[in-house]
C-alpha positions in Angstrom: -3.9 -33.4 33.5 -6.5 -32.9 36.3 -9.0 -30.1 35.9 -9.9 -27.4 38.4 -13.5 -28.4 39.0 -12.6 -32.0 39.7 -9.9 -31.0 42.1 -12.2 -28.5 43.8 -14.5 -31.2 45.2 -13.2 -33.8 47.6 -13.9 -37.4 47.3 -16.6 -37.2 50.0 -18.6 -34.9 47.7 -18.0 -37.1 44.7 -19.0 -40.4 46.2 -22.6 -39.5 46.9 -22.9 -38.1 43.3 -21.6 -41.2 41.5 -23.4 -43.5 43.9 -26.7 -41.6 43.6 -26.4 -41.4 39.8 -25.9 -45.2 39.7 -28.8 -45.8 42.1 -31.0 -43.4 40.1 -30.3 -45.2 36.8 -30.4 -48.8 38.0 -33.2 -48.0 40.4 -35.6 -46.7 37.8 -39.0 -48.2 38.0 -39.8 -51.1 35.7 -42.4 -49.0 33.9 -39.9 -46.3 33.0 -37.4 -48.8 31.7 -40.0 -50.5 29.6 -41.2 -47.2 28.1 -37.5 -46.3 27.4 -36.9 -49.6 25.6 -40.1 -49.3 23.7 -39.1 -45.8 22.5 -35.8 -47.1 21.1 -37.3 -50.0 19.2 -38.3 -47.9 16.2 -34.8 -46.5 15.7 -33.3 -50.0 16.3 -35.4 -51.6 13.6 -34.7 -48.7 11.2 -31.1 -49.7 11.5 -32.0 -53.4 10.8 -33.7 -52.4 7.5 -30.7 -50.3 6.2 -28.6 -53.3 5.0 -31.6 -54.5 2.9 -32.5 -51.0 1.5 -28.9 -50.1 0.6 -28.5 -53.3 -1.3 -31.8 -53.3 -3.2 -32.4 -49.6 -3.8 -30.2 -47.4 -5.8 -28.3 -44.6 -3.9 -30.7 -42.1 -5.5 -33.8 -44.0 -4.3 -32.3 -44.2 -0.8 -31.9 -40.4 -0.9 -35.4 -39.9 -2.2 -36.6 -42.0 0.8 -35.3 -39.3 3.1 -37.1 -36.5 1.3 -40.4 -38.4 1.5 -39.8 -39.0 5.2 -39.2 -35.3 5.7 -42.6 -34.5 4.0 -44.2 -37.2 6.2 -42.9 -35.6 9.3 -44.8 -32.4 8.6 -48.0 -34.2 7.5 -48.2 -36.3 10.7 -48.3 -33.0 12.7 -51.1 -31.7 10.4 -53.1 -34.8 10.9 -54.0 -33.9 14.5 -52.7 -30.4 14.7 -50.9 -31.4 17.9 -54.2 -31.5 19.8 -53.1 -34.9 21.2 -50.9 -32.9 23.5 -54.0 -31.6 25.1 -55.3 -35.1 25.7 -52.2 -36.1 27.6 -52.5 -32.8 29.6 -56.1 -33.3 30.8 -56.3 -37.1 30.9 -55.4 -37.3 34.6 -57.4 -34.2 35.6 -60.5 -36.3 35.7 -60.6 -39.3 38.0 -60.8 -42.9 36.8 -64.3 -42.9 38.1 -65.3 -40.2 35.6 -64.6 -42.4 32.7 -67.2 -40.6 30.6 -65.1 -37.5 30.5 -62.0 -39.5 29.4 -64.2 -41.2 26.8 -65.3 -37.8 25.5 -61.7 -36.6 25.2 -60.5 -39.6 23.4 -63.5 -39.9 21.1 -63.4 -36.2 20.2 -59.8 -36.4 19.1 -60.3 -39.7 17.2 -63.3 -38.3 15.2 -61.4 -35.1 14.6 -58.5 -37.0 13.0 -60.9 -39.1 10.9 -63.0 -36.1 9.8 -60.1 -33.6 9.2 -56.9 -35.6 8.9 -58.2 -38.3 6.6 -59.7 -35.9 4.0 -56.5 -33.9 4.1 -54.5 -37.0 3.4 -56.8 -38.1 0.6 -56.6 -34.7 -1.1 -52.8 -34.7 -0.9 -52.6 -38.3 -2.1 -54.6 -37.3 -5.2 -51.7 -35.0 -6.1 -49.0 -37.6 -5.6 -47.8 -37.5 -9.2 -47.6 -33.7 -9.1 -45.6 -33.9 -5.8 -43.3 -36.5 -7.3 -42.5 -34.2 -10.3 -42.2 -31.1 -8.0 -39.8 -32.9 -5.6 -37.8 -35.1 -8.0 -38.6 -33.9 -11.5 -39.9 -37.4 -12.3 -43.2 -39.3 -11.7 -41.2 -42.4 -10.6 -42.0 -41.9 -7.0 -45.8 -41.3 -7.4 -46.9 -44.5 -5.8 -44.4 -44.3 -2.9 -45.6 -40.8 -2.1 -49.3 -42.0 -2.3 -48.7 -44.8 0.2 -46.7 -42.5 2.4 -49.4 -39.9 2.6 -52.2 -42.4 3.1 -50.3 -43.9 6.0 -50.3 -40.6 7.9 -53.9 -40.7 9.3 -53.4 -44.3 10.4 -50.1 -43.3 12.0 -51.7 -40.4 13.9 -54.5 -42.7 15.2 -51.9 -45.2 16.3 -49.9 -42.6 18.2 -53.1 -41.5 20.0 -54.1 -45.0 21.1 -50.6 -46.3 21.9 -50.3 -43.2 24.1 -53.5 -44.2 25.9 -51.8 -47.5 26.9 -49.2 -45.4 28.6 -51.8 -43.2 30.2 -53.5 -46.3 31.5 -50.1 -47.4 32.9 -50.0 -50.6 30.9 -46.3 -50.8 30.0 -46.3 -54.4 28.9 -49.0 -53.7 26.4 -47.0 -50.7 25.3 -43.9 -52.7 24.8 -45.5 -55.7 23.0 -47.4 -53.4 20.6 -44.3 -51.4 19.7 -42.3 -54.6 19.3 -45.1 -56.2 17.3 -45.3 -53.2 14.9 -41.5 -53.1 14.5 -41.2 -56.8 13.7 -44.2 -56.7 11.3 -42.7 -53.7 9.5 -39.3 -55.4 9.2 -40.9 -58.6 7.9 -42.9 -56.7 5.3 -39.9 -54.7 4.2 -38.0 -58.0 3.7 -40.8 -59.5 1.7 -41.9 -56.4 -0.4 -38.5 -54.8 -0.9 -36.0 -57.6 -0.4 -37.8 -60.5 -2.0 -40.5 -59.1 -4.3 -38.3 -56.1 -5.3 -41.2 -53.7 -5.7 -38.9 -50.7 -4.9 -39.4 -47.6 -2.8 -43.2 -47.9 -2.6 -42.7 -51.2 -0.8 -41.3 -49.4 2.2 -44.3 -47.1 2.5 -46.7 -49.9 1.8 -45.1 -51.9 4.6 -45.5 -48.8 6.8 -49.2 -48.4 5.9 -50.0 -52.1 6.6 -48.0 -52.3 9.9 -49.4 -49.1 11.3 -52.9 -50.1 10.3 -52.6 -53.4 12.1 -51.1 -51.7 15.2 -53.7 -49.0 15.2 -56.5 -51.6 15.1 -54.9 -53.4 18.0 -54.5 -50.3 20.1 -58.1 -49.1 19.3 -59.4 -52.5 20.5 -57.4 -52.3 23.7 -58.8 -48.8 24.4 -62.4 -49.5 23.2 -63.8 -48.6 26.6 -62.7 -45.0 25.9 -64.1 -44.8 22.3 -67.7 -44.0 21.5 -69.9 -42.2 19.0 -69.6 -38.9 20.8 -67.9 -35.5 20.3 -67.5 -33.0 23.1 -67.0 -29.4 21.9 -66.0 -28.4 25.5 -63.3 -31.0 25.8 -62.1 -30.6 22.2 -61.6 -26.9 22.5 -59.9 -27.3 25.9 -57.5 -29.8 24.4 -57.0 -27.6 21.3 -56.3 -24.5 23.4 -53.5 -26.4 25.1 -52.0 -28.4 22.1 -52.5 -26.0 19.1 -50.2 -23.2 20.4 -47.5 -25.9 20.7 -47.8 -26.8 17.0 -45.4 -24.1 15.7 -42.7 -25.4 18.2 -43.3 -29.0 16.9 -43.0 -27.8 13.3 -39.8 -26.0 14.2 -38.4 -29.0 15.9 -39.0 -31.2 12.9 -37.7 -28.4 10.6 -34.3 -28.4 12.4 -33.8 -32.0 11.1 -35.8 -32.0 7.9 -35.4 -28.6 6.2 -31.9 -29.3 4.7 -33.3 -32.4 2.9 -35.3 -30.2 0.6 -32.4 -27.9 0.0 -30.0 -30.7 -0.6 -32.4 -32.3 -3.0 -32.6 -29.0 -4.9 -28.9 -28.3 -5.1 -27.1 -31.7 -5.2 -29.8 -34.2 -6.1 -31.0 -37.5 -4.6 -27.7 -39.4 -5.1 -25.7 -37.1 -2.8 -28.7 -37.0 -0.5 -28.4 -40.8 -0.3 -24.9 -40.5 1.1 -26.2 -38.0 3.6 -29.1 -40.2 4.6 -26.9 -43.3 5.2 -24.6 -41.2 7.5 -27.7 -40.0 9.4 -28.9 -43.6 9.8 -25.5 -44.7 11.2 -25.6 -41.9 13.8 -28.8 -43.3 15.2 -26.5 -45.5 17.3 -25.6 -42.3 19.2 -29.3 -41.5 19.6 -29.8 -44.7 21.5 -26.9 -43.8 23.9 -28.2 -40.3 24.5 -31.8 -41.3 25.0 -30.6 -43.9 27.5 -28.9 -41.1 29.4 -31.8 -38.7 29.3 -34.0 -41.5 30.6 -31.9 -41.6 33.8 -31.0 -37.9 33.8 -34.5 -36.3 34.0 -35.7 -38.0 37.2 -32.2 -37.5 38.7 -32.2 -33.8 37.9 -35.7 -33.2 39.2 -35.1 -35.1 42.4 -32.0 -33.0 43.1 -33.3 -29.5 42.2 -33.4 -28.5 45.9 -30.2 -30.3 46.9 -27.4 -28.2 48.5 -24.9 -29.6 46.0 -27.1 -29.5 43.0 -24.8 -27.3 41.0 -21.9 -29.6 41.6 -23.9 -32.5 40.5 -24.9 -30.8 37.3 -21.3 -29.7 36.5 -20.0 -33.3 36.9 -22.8 -34.7 34.9 -22.0 -32.5 32.0 -18.3 -33.4 32.3 -19.0 -37.2 32.3 -21.7 -36.9 29.6 -19.2 -35.0 27.3 -16.4 -37.5 27.9 -18.3 -40.7 27.3 -20.4 -39.5 24.4 -17.3 -38.2 22.6 -15.5 -41.4 23.3 -18.4 -43.4 21.8 -18.5 -40.9 18.9 -14.7 -41.4 18.4 -15.2 -45.2 18.2 -17.9 -44.8 15.5 -15.7 -42.3 13.6 -12.6 -44.5 13.7 -14.4 -47.5 12.4 -16.8 -45.6 10.1 -15.4 -47.4 7.0 -16.2 -50.9 8.4 -19.7 -49.8 9.6 -20.5 -48.4 6.1 -19.4 -51.6 4.4 -21.3 -53.8 6.8 -24.7 -52.0 6.6 -24.3 -50.7 3.0 -22.1 -51.2 0.0 -18.9 -49.5 -1.4 -21.2 -47.2 -3.3 -21.8 -45.3 -0.1 -18.2 -44.6 0.9 -18.8 -40.9 0.4 -20.9 -41.0 3.6 -17.9 -41.6 5.8 -16.7 -38.0 6.3 -20.2 -36.9 7.2 -20.6 -39.4 10.1 -18.1 -37.6 12.5 -20.1 -34.4 12.0 -23.7 -35.7 12.2 -23.1 -37.5 15.5 -23.5 -34.0 17.1 -27.1 -33.9 16.0 -27.7 -36.1 19.1 -24.8 -35.1 21.4 -25.7 -31.4 21.5 -29.4 -31.8 22.3 -28.5 -34.3 25.0 -26.2 -31.6 26.5 -29.0 -29.1 26.5 -30.9 -31.3 29.0 -28.1 -30.6 31.4 -27.2 -27.0 30.6 -30.9 -26.0 30.4 -31.6 -26.8 34.0 -32.2 -23.1 34.8 -35.1 -23.0 32.4 -36.6 -26.1 34.1 -36.2 -24.5 37.5 -37.7 -21.2 36.5 -40.4 -22.9 34.4 -39.9 -20.3 31.7 -40.2 -22.8 28.8 -40.9 -20.1 26.3 -37.1 -19.7 26.0 -36.9 -23.3 24.7 -39.2 -22.3 21.8 -37.2 -19.2 21.1 -34.0 -21.3 21.1 -35.6 -23.7 18.7 -36.6 -20.9 16.4 -33.1 -19.5 16.4 -31.7 -22.9 15.7 -34.0 -23.4 12.6 -33.1 -19.9 11.3 -29.4 -20.6 11.7 -29.7 -24.0 10.1 -31.6 -22.5 7.1 -29.2 -19.6 6.6 -26.0 -21.6 6.9 -27.4 -24.3 4.7 -28.2 -21.8 2.0 -24.7 -20.4 2.2 -22.7 -23.6 2.5 -24.6 -26.2 0.5 -24.3 -24.6 -3.0 -20.5 -24.5 -2.5 -19.7 -27.5 -0.4 -22.6 -29.8 -1.1 -23.5 -32.5 1.5 -20.4 -31.6 3.7 -21.7 -28.0 3.9 -25.2 -29.2 4.8 -23.8 -31.4 7.6 -21.9 -28.4 9.1 -25.1 -26.3 8.7 -27.3 -28.8 10.5 -24.9 -28.9 13.4 -24.6 -25.1 13.4 -28.4 -25.0 13.9 -28.2 -27.3 16.9 -25.2 -25.3 18.2 -27.0 -22.0 18.0 -30.0 -23.4 19.8 -27.7 -24.9 22.5 -25.9 -21.6 23.0 -29.2 -19.8 23.5 -30.4 -22.4 26.0 -27.0 -22.1 27.8 -27.0 -18.3 28.0 -30.6 -18.0 29.1 -30.3 -20.8 31.7 -27.1 -19.2 33.1 -29.0 -15.9 33.7 -31.8 -17.8 35.4 -29.7 -20.2 37.4 -25.9 -19.6 37.2 -23.7 -22.7 37.2 -19.9 -22.7 37.1 -19.6 -25.1 34.2 -16.1 -26.6 33.6 -15.5 -25.4 30.1 -12.0 -26.6 30.2 -13.0 -30.3 30.3 -15.6 -29.7 27.5 -13.2 -27.8 25.2 -10.3 -30.3 25.7 -12.5 -33.3 25.1 -13.9 -31.7 22.0 -10.5 -30.7 20.6 -9.3 -34.2 21.1 -12.3 -35.5 19.2 -11.6 -33.1 16.3 -8.1 -34.5 16.2 -9.4 -38.1 16.1 -11.8 -37.2 13.3 -9.1 -35.6 11.2 -6.7 -38.4 11.6 -9.4 -41.0 10.8 -10.2 -39.2 7.5 -6.5 -38.8 6.6 -5.9 -42.5 7.3 -8.6 -43.5 4.7 -6.4 -42.0 2.0 -3.2 -43.7 3.2 -1.6 -46.6 1.3 -1.2 -48.6 4.5 -2.0 -52.3 4.6 -5.2 -53.4 6.3 -3.2 -54.7 9.4 -1.3 -51.4 9.9 -4.5 -49.4 9.1 -6.3 -51.3 11.9 -3.5 -51.1 14.4 -3.1 -47.3 13.9 -6.8 -46.7 14.4 -7.0 -48.8 17.5 -3.9 -46.9 18.8 -5.6 -43.5 18.1 -8.8 -44.5 19.9 -6.8 -45.9 22.8 -4.8 -42.7 23.2 -7.9 -40.6 23.0 -9.6 -42.7 25.7 -6.5 -42.4 27.9 -6.5 -38.6 27.3 -10.1 -38.4 28.4 -9.5 -40.4 31.5 -6.7 -38.1 32.4 -9.3 -35.4 32.8 -10.8 -37.3 35.7 -9.2 -37.3 39.2 -7.6 -40.7 40.2 -10.2 -41.4 43.0 -13.0 -40.8 40.5 -11.4 -43.0 37.9 -11.3 -45.9 40.5 -15.0 -45.4 41.1 -15.7 -45.4 37.4 -13.8 -48.6 36.9 -16.1 -50.2 39.5 -19.3 -49.0 38.0 -19.8 -51.8 35.4 -19.6 -54.4 38.1 -22.0 -52.4 40.3 -24.4 -52.1 37.5 -24.2 -55.8 36.7 -24.8 -56.7 40.4 -27.8 -54.4 40.7 -29.4 -55.5 37.5 -28.9 -59.2 38.6 -30.5 -58.4 41.9 -33.5 -56.9 40.2 -33.8 -59.9 37.9 -33.7 -62.3 40.8 -36.2 -60.2 42.7 -38.6 -60.2 39.7 -38.3 -64.0 39.3 -38.7 -64.6 43.0 
């Protein structure tokens, strides 16, 4: 059935939108595309390591890995106290001719991390055994925690200097270094964990070595900005900008990480291992959403003053919802095969979690669209308030649901946090910049997805043969795709069918132009 908003706009209004969206995405500068690809490499290589880790580590060790990563996320923020944000803020405020000022900024931050972050890491590393007993009631993970903590100062330094490559507008260096780190890390994991079988500590030893090599390379490439100097003026200026943003950064990480500690306490590392694998599988959705936001942000900013801006935003949310939920349905339908490919039958308990945890990426992606009012008004304080509300909701719902429903309750609690944050963003943005969003398309798409998820889980318990099991799932996915397409007007559907060819032609033209 057609929806009201799509009927409301004639084809002449839609054609510019779809064409402009296509032009915006395929017309992105080479630099932006390279940075986008580089940013996805880490997640992609994490997926590459999963088949190794799930076959070598026990389910409990795989769950413990998630807890240690959660601790690491907090530590990496403490290493530089978010002062690096101040470096990116002021780097371009001095001209390239005033290299001494840039050198003072970079050097001050570098020496701060070494003089403050490194001692903090050394002190924490000395209590690795105590941390292991506190987190896991065993000293088994002492060495893994020690390597993980010691890698944090190196990681912080790497982030500073890889960021400088971006500030210097050297996208090829940025891509090669990210790719080099990812490949080296993967090779080390294969050797240390897959071949030598040294266990969980091998993962963090690989991380320590790979980040150390990458940090040395980035420092060498930015050696012109590094000296034996420390500027109090520049340091305090950077700190004044970056330090107030530290609570928001901690809240942002807490939204993802806080339930790992609660799960570890209530259900243990084995159940957490199932949860962790489901989270790794949903990284596929993260790659899709990040690709969208890469194109969306410049498109949104370039159309803020457009007469039909609100129409563009409404249609963008509609299309985003339809296509992300269709992709999510595909993952949900074939979750069993995905789990068996990248893991073992021991992880089958992860399957029901996947259809829920996919929303940890879908919902934040939608906020980029519905939060346009906050962007226009420049009142970004509301983003921090929404984040705080999300973390509180996540924590409260986790404490209520996890003791009773275990990892399933934790999954719903995590999404509840993202949902609360999204609702706050939506309501505030609506007050600042009212948009007549088409809630009918959103709700129908979502209800259809819920139906697909329920049917998929029920089919897992059916006694059907593999052939009929596969045929039914393909039929369900096809029916859902047809249902979603029915939400789009016929003229728009024709244009959507033509998009893949248009993208192919444009990409081919860009490749030929580059070669030529």
